C-alpha positions in Angstrom: -17.8 -15.3 -26.7 -14.4 -15.0 -28.7 -12.6 -11.8 -28.6 -9.5 -11.3 -31.4 -7.0 -9.1 -30.3 -4.1 -7.4 -32.5 -0.9 -9.4 -32.0 1.3 -7.4 -29.7 5.0 -6.9 -30.6 7.6 -9.5 -30.3 9.4 -9.8 -26.9 7.1 -7.6 -25.1 5.2 -9.1 -22.1 1.6 -8.6 -22.0 -1.6 -10.0 -20.1 -2.9 -13.2 -21.5 -6.6 -13.6 -21.3 -8.1 -17.2 -20.8 -11.8 -16.3 -21.2 -12.9 -19.9 -20.3 -11.6 -19.6 -16.8 -13.3 -16.2 -16.0 -16.1 -16.3 -13.7 -17.5 -12.9 -13.8 -16.4 -12.3 -10.0 -15.1 -8.7 -11.0 -12.1 -9.1 -8.5 -9.9 -7.8 -11.3 -12.0 -4.8 -11.9 -12.1 -3.7 -8.3 -8.5 -4.5 -7.7 -7.5 -2.3 -10.7 -9.9 0.6 -9.3 -8.5 0.5 -6.2 -4.9 0.6 -7.4 -5.5 3.6 -9.5 -8.2 5.6 -8.0 -8.1 4.7 -4.4 -11.6 3.4 -4.2 -13.7 0.5 -5.6 -15.8 2.4 -8.2 -15.5 0.3 -11.5 -15.5 3.5 -13.3 -11.9 3.9 -12.4 -10.8 0.4 -13.7 -8.8 -0.1 -17.0 -10.3 -3.5 -17.2 -14.0 -4.8 -17.5 -15.9 -8.0 -17.6 -18.2 -8.6 -20.7 -20.8 -11.5 -20.1 -21.1 -13.7 -23.2 -24.4 -12.9 -25.2 -25.2 -16.6 -25.1 -25.1 -16.8 -21.3 -21.9 -19.1 -21.6 -19.4 -17.3 -19.5 -17.5 -13.9 -19.3 -14.6 -12.4 -20.9 -12.1 -9.8 -19.5 -11.4 -6.9 -21.8 -8.3 -4.4 -21.4 -6.1 -2.5 -23.7 -4.7 -5.1 -26.2 -1.7 -2.8 -27.0 -2.3 -3.0 -30.7 0.5 -3.1 -33.3 -1.3 -0.2 -35.1 -3.4 1.6 -32.5 -6.4 3.4 -33.9 -6.6 5.5 -30.8 -3.4 7.2 -31.3 -4.8 8.1 -35.1 -8.1 9.5 -33.9 -6.8 11.5 -30.8 -6.9 15.2 -31.7 -4.7 16.5 -28.7 -1.9 14.2 -29.0 -2.3 12.8 -25.6 -1.7 9.1 -26.7 1.8 8.3 -27.4 3.8 5.2 -28.3 6.8 3.9 -26.3 8.1 0.7 -27.6 5.2 -1.5 -27.9 3.1 0.5 -25.2 0.6 3.0 -25.7 0.1 5.3 -23.1 -1.9 8.5 -22.1 -0.4 11.8 -21.3 -2.8 13.1 -18.6 -1.9 16.8 -19.3 -3.0 16.6 -22.9 -6.0 14.5 -22.7 -9.3 16.7 -23.2 -11.7 14.0 -22.5 -13.2 14.1 -25.8 -13.8 10.0 -25.7 -12.5 9.9 -29.4 -10.3 7.1 -28.5 -12.7 4.9 -26.7 -15.0 5.2 -29.8 -12.2 4.2 -32.1 -10.9 1.1 -30.0 -12.2 -2.1 -32.0 -11.7 -4.0 -28.7 -13.3 -1.7 -26.2 -9.9 -1.6 -24.3 -9.7 2.2 -24.1 -11.9 3.5 -21.2 -12.8 6.9 -19.8 -12.0 7.8 -16.0 -15.3 9.7 -15.1 -13.6 11.1 -11.8 -10.6 12.5 -13.4 -12.3 13.3 -16.7 -9.5 11.5 -18.8 -9.0 8.6 -21.0 -7.2 5.6 -19.5 -5.4 2.6 -20.8 -3.9 -0.5 -19.2 -0.3 0.4 -18.1 0.5 -3.2 -16.6 1.1 -1.6 -13.3 4.7 -1.3 -14.0 5.0 -5.0 -14.5 2.9 -6.1 -11.7 -0.6 -6.1 -12.9 -3.1 -5.7 -10.3 -5.7 -7.6 -12.2 -3.8 -10.5 -12.5 -3.0 -10.6 -8.7 -6.5 -10.4 -7.9 -7.9 -12.9 -10.3 -8.9 -16.2 -8.4 -9.1 -18.5 -11.2 -6.2 -17.9 -13.5 -8.2 -16.1 -16.1 -5.6 -13.6 -16.3 -2.1 -14.4 -16.9 1.2 -12.4 -16.9 4.7 -13.8 -16.5 6.2 -13.9 -13.0 2.9 -12.4 -11.4 1.1 -14.8 -9.1 -2.5 -14.4 -7.6 -2.6 -13.1 -4.0 -6.1 -14.5 -3.6 -5.0 -17.9 -4.2 -2.0 -17.9 -2.0 -3.8 -15.9 0.9 -6.8 -18.3 1.0 -4.4 -21.3 1.2 -2.1 -19.9 3.5 -2.2 -21.1 7.4 -3.4 -18.4 10.0 -0.9 -18.5 12.7 -2.7 -16.1 14.9 -5.5 -17.1 17.2 -9.1 -16.7 15.8 -9.8 -14.5 19.0 -7.6 -11.7 20.3 -8.0 -8.8 22.9 -7.7 -5.8 20.4 -10.1 -2.8 20.2 -13.0 -3.0 17.9 -12.0 -2.2 14.5 -8.4 -2.5 15.1 -6.1 -2.4 12.0 -3.3 -4.1 14.0 -5.0 -7.3 14.0 -5.9 -7.0 10.3 -2.4 -6.2 9.0 -0.5 -8.4 11.4 -2.7 -11.5 10.7 -2.5 -10.7 7.1 1.3 -10.3 7.2 2.2 -13.4 8.9 -0.2 -15.4 6.4 2.3 -13.9 3.7 5.5 -14.5 5.5 4.5 -18.0 6.6 5.5 -20.2 9.5 9.2 -20.1 8.9 9.0 -16.8 10.6 10.5 -15.4 14.0 8.6 -12.6 15.2 9.3 -9.7 17.7 6.5 -7.1 18.7 7.5 -4.2 20.9 5.7 -3.1 23.9 2.4 -1.8 22.1 -1.1 -2.5 21.6 0.0 -5.4 19.4 2.3 -6.9 22.1 -0.5 -8.1 24.5 -2.6 -9.4 21.5 0.5 -11.3 20.3 2.0 -12.7 23.4 -1.2 -13.5 25.2 -1.8 -13.4 28.8 0.2 -15.8 31.0 2.2 -18.7 29.6 0.3 -19.2 26.3 1.0 -16.8 23.3 -1.5 -16.2 20.5 0.6 -17.0 17.6 2.0 -20.5 16.8 5.3 -19.3 15.5 8.3 -18.4 17.8 7.7 -14.8 19.2 9.1 -12.6 21.9 8.6 -9.1 23.3 11.7 -7.1 24.5 11.9 -3.5 25.5 10.5 -0.4 23.7 14.1 0.6 22.7 15.7 -2.5 21.3 13.5 -4.3 18.9 16.2 -4.2 16.0 18.9 -5.2 18.4 17.1 -8.1 19.6 16.3 -9.5 16.1 19.9 -8.7 14.9 21.0 -11.4 17.6 18.1 -13.8 16.6 19.2 -13.5 13.1 22.7 -14.3 13.7 21.9 -17.2 15.9 19.8 -18.9 13.2 22.6 -18.0 10.7 25.1 -19.8 12.9 22.8 -22.7 13.2 22.7 -22.9 9.3 19.0 -22.1 9.3 17.5 -19.5 7.0 14.3 -17.8 8.6 12.3 -14.8 8.1 13.0 -12.2 10.8 10.0 -9.8 11.4 10.4 -7.0 13.8 7.1 -5.4 14.4 7.0 -2.1 16.3 4.8 0.9 16.9 5.5 4.6 16.0 6.8 5.4 19.3 9.2 2.3 19.4 10.4 3.3 15.9 10.6 7.3 15.7 11.3 7.9 19.3 12.7 5.7 22.1 13.6 2.7 19.6 15.2 4.9 16.8 18.9 4.3 18.1 18.7 0.7 17.6 16.8 0.8 14.3 19.2 3.3 12.8 22.2 0.9 13.9 20.6 -2.2 12.3 20.0 -0.2 9.1 23.5 0.9 9.0 24.7 -2.5 9.3 22.2 -3.7 6.9 21.0 -6.6 8.9 18.9 -9.4 7.1 15.4 -8.6 8.5 12.0 -7.0 7.8 11.1 -4.2 10.0 7.5 -2.8 10.1 6.5 0.4 11.6 2.9 0.1 13.0 2.1 3.9 12.7 -1.1 4.8 14.4 0.4 8.3 15.1 0.8 8.1 19.0 1.1 6.0 22.0 -2.4 4.6 21.9 -2.1 1.6 24.6 -0.9 4.1 27.3 -3.4 7.0 26.9 -3.1 8.3 23.4 -0.1 10.6 24.0 1.6 12.1 21.1 4.7 10.4 19.3 7.2 11.8 16.7 4.8 10.7 13.8 1.6 12.4 15.2 1.0 14.9 12.6 0.7 18.8 13.0 -2.7 19.9 14.5 -3.8 16.6 15.9 -5.2 16.2 19.3 -3.7 13.7 22.0 -3.9 13.4 25.6 -0.5 15.5 25.5 -1.1 17.9 22.8 -4.5 19.0 24.2 -7.1 21.6 22.3 -7.9 24.6 24.4 -7.7 28.5 24.4 -4.0 28.3 23.9 -3.0 25.2 22.1 -4.9 23.8 19.2 -3.4 20.4 19.1 0.1 19.4 18.2 2.3 22.4 17.0 5.0 20.5 15.5 5.2 18.6 12.1 5.5 14.7 12.0 8.7 12.9 11.4 8.9 11.4 8.0 10.3 8.0 9.1 10.3 6.3 5.4 12.6 9.0 4.1 14.9 8.9 7.1 15.2 5.2 6.5 15.6 5.8 2.9 18.6 8.2 3.7 20.1 5.3 5.5 20.8 3.6 1.9 19.2 0.3 2.9 18.1 -2.0 -0.1 14.3 -1.6 0.4 12.0 1.1 1.9 8.2 1.4 1.3 5.2 2.7 2.6 1.9 0.6 2.9 -1.7 0.9 4.2 -4.2 -1.3 5.9 -6.6 -0.1 3.2 -4.4 -1.5 0.4 -3.6 -5.2 1.6 -2.8 -6.4 -1.8 -0.1 -3.5 -2.2 1.2 -4.6 1.3 1.1 -8.2 0.2 3.2 -7.2 -2.9 5.9 -5.4 -0.7 6.4 -8.1 2.0 7.1 -10.4 -0.8 9.6 -8.3 -2.5 11.2 -7.8 1.1 11.7 -11.6 1.4 13.8 -11.3 -1.5 15.9 -8.5 -0.4 19.6 -9.2 0.7 19.8 -6.9 3.8 17.5 -4.5 5.7 13.8 -3.8 4.4 11.7 -1.0 6.4 7.9 -0.9 5.7 6.2 2.2 7.1 2.5 1.0 7.8 -0.5 3.5 8.1 -3.1 1.9 10.7 -5.8 4.6 11.8 -6.9 3.8 15.3 -10.6 4.1 15.9 -10.0 4.5 19.7 -7.3 7.1 19.6 -8.5 9.0 16.5 -12.2 9.1 17.5 -13.9 7.4 14.7 -16.3 4.6 14.4 -14.8 1.0 14.3 -16.3 0.3 11.1 -14.7 2.9 9.2 -11.0 2.0 9.7 -10.5 1.0 6.2 -12.3 4.0 4.7 -10.1 6.5 7.0 -7.0 4.6 5.7 -8.1 4.8 2.0 -8.9 8.5 2.3 -5.5 9.1 3.6 -4.1 7.8 0.3 -6.8 9.5 -1.9 -5.9 12.9 -0.3 -1.9 12.3 -0.8 -1.6 12.5 2.9 0.0 9.0 2.9 1.2 8.3 -0.8 2.0 4.7 -1.3 5.5 4.1 -2.8 8.5 1.8 -2.7 12.2 2.3 -3.2 14.5 -0.5 -4.4 18.2 0.3 -4.0 17.4 3.9 -4.0 14.9 4.1 -7.0 11.6 5.1 -6.0 8.2 4.5 -7.7 4.6 5.0 -6.6 2.7 1.8 -6.3 -0.8 3.3 -6.2 -1.4 6.4 -8.2 -4.4 8.7 -7.4 -5.5 10.4 -10.5 -7.3 13.1 -9.0 -6.3 13.6 -5.5 -9.0 15.2 -2.7 -8.3 17.9 -0.6 -7.1 17.1 3.0 -10.4 18.3 4.6 -12.1 15.1 3.1 -9.6 13.0 5.2 -9.5 15.2 8.5 -13.3 15.4 8.6 -13.6 11.8 9.2 -12.2 11.6 12.7 -12.6 13.5 16.0 -8.8 14.3 16.4 -9.0 16.9 13.8 -12.6 18.3 14.8 -11.1 21.5 16.1 -8.9 22.6 13.2 -9.4 26.1 12.0 -9.3 27.3 8.4 -5.5 28.4 8.8 -4.5 25.1 10.3 -6.3 23.0 7.4 -4.4 25.4 5.0 -1.3 24.6 6.9 -1.9 21.0 6.7 -2.7 21.0 2.9 0.5 22.8 2.4 2.6 20.4 4.0 0.7 17.6 2.2 1.4 19.2 -1.1 5.1 19.7 -0.4 5.7 16.2 0.8 3.8 14.8 -2.1 5.8 16.8 -4.5 9.0 15.5 -3.1 7.7 11.9 -3.9 7.1 12.9 -7.7 10.6 14.5 -7.8 12.2 11.3 -6.4 10.2 9.0 -8.6 11.3 11.1 -11.6 15.1 10.7 -10.7 16.9 7.7 -11.7 18.3 7.2 -8.3 17.3 9.2 -5.1 19.5 8.0 -2.6 
């Protein structure tokens, strides 16, 4: 099957399609849907896979960014606009009439059923998810590599069996992150759930790279010294500090803030499961409003935590460090892209990683990823990155769900009253509006 596409404008990058390499796996479709809607429903994807009528293969179809787009001509609401060589949809103007999808000669304009709006490929701000997810090279975009090929070929430096709880997201993200960062990595894990899983019991650690565990208060200080030691030796290594929310937002904040102020060359990941999970599920500075923990009990007087959570990613952004990002165990491709970017940064990189805990949050271990994705789909935990103070969203949810769709998934929120739900929704909306405001500014910090 041969698809002829309108020639794009000169000097503009676009997705090249090599239909002969497509195996019809739909990885591009699911990746695109996840990035734009928060779930794997193909209806939310800007790209589709069309089988060859003769049964000889498949062809990926997306917006060709025509030089003379018919979709703009037929749109009765003026929702489609042209900026340079890119045609885009203005969500607030789209009336869902489907005229653009019928006029497109290449079937590149699609309709988002969930949001009730038309959608066109936006190239994911220059990092197309479909290209990153394609395992065969059927989709090509300058400067973008396949995450699937890289991860599948990477060595797993962590033990195949560890002592984590069933459904533990920490094992997922740390094993994944170490495959991305590679063997040229020095790892520090502060006292936490992850520490025992990494350091092991006795003399034999569970990872095959240099690693250590210090105190809860000084992860950043220790890794500052390690980095400078290797620099003096003339070796360039990846420095990774992996700490929990308690060792980040509470007792470890002093050394973290100092390292950020000095702009130390390291990657710091806060593994945020919103509490001190390995010592009895006590509250931490990132425990959200209304949540049950063993130190914020639910009874006749108190109904969970009364204070709001610290916004650590924004606190670190205010330090003026070159790279700050949020990430989720439910969006590993997004995490991989941020780790790769952090590796290129000259200075301090901070990634705030949302990791729902089945044991402490009271939900089934099979639902870890579902809970993580719902946090993003409700805007409770929006995904963004800030490079040198310039913030952009990396996963955009077209039609966010109410916060009750998130809180009902776990026991730690099972007691919330309608008033508490409304207060939590208000907080989510206010915090997300700040993300939108920062993204619209040329530079936030």
